[in-house]
Phi, psi and omega in degrees: 000131181289157183296318179299319178292321177294315176302313185296319176296317180294317178293322180292320181295318178296317179296313178303319178299314182295314181301313184291320182293324176290316178301310180286342176288345179265358183276135176269130180240133177242120177275119185288333178224087187299328182290320175295318178306306182298316185294309187268330182265323183267351182254108180296338184283351183282348178102197186273152182233137171254122182257139180236145182207163172281164186305317183288345182257005185298315182294325179291326179302315179295323178293313181299320181260019183294339182262004177279168181300137183290151180200170173299141184254000000 
């Protein structure tokens, strides 16, 4: 890969990251059952959780849960 192509790729990736973070940062999220959310998702001792979403919300799912303990996706 040429230097120019690599530079263009790096700049594009950085710009896309900034745009996505700004866009998703404006989304309002309402947790319907805070007790369940805290018990199962914020407590690592509760075990594994399977998250489901519709197709158009898949990317936001990864953004919203990005700060939780890492695990296989």
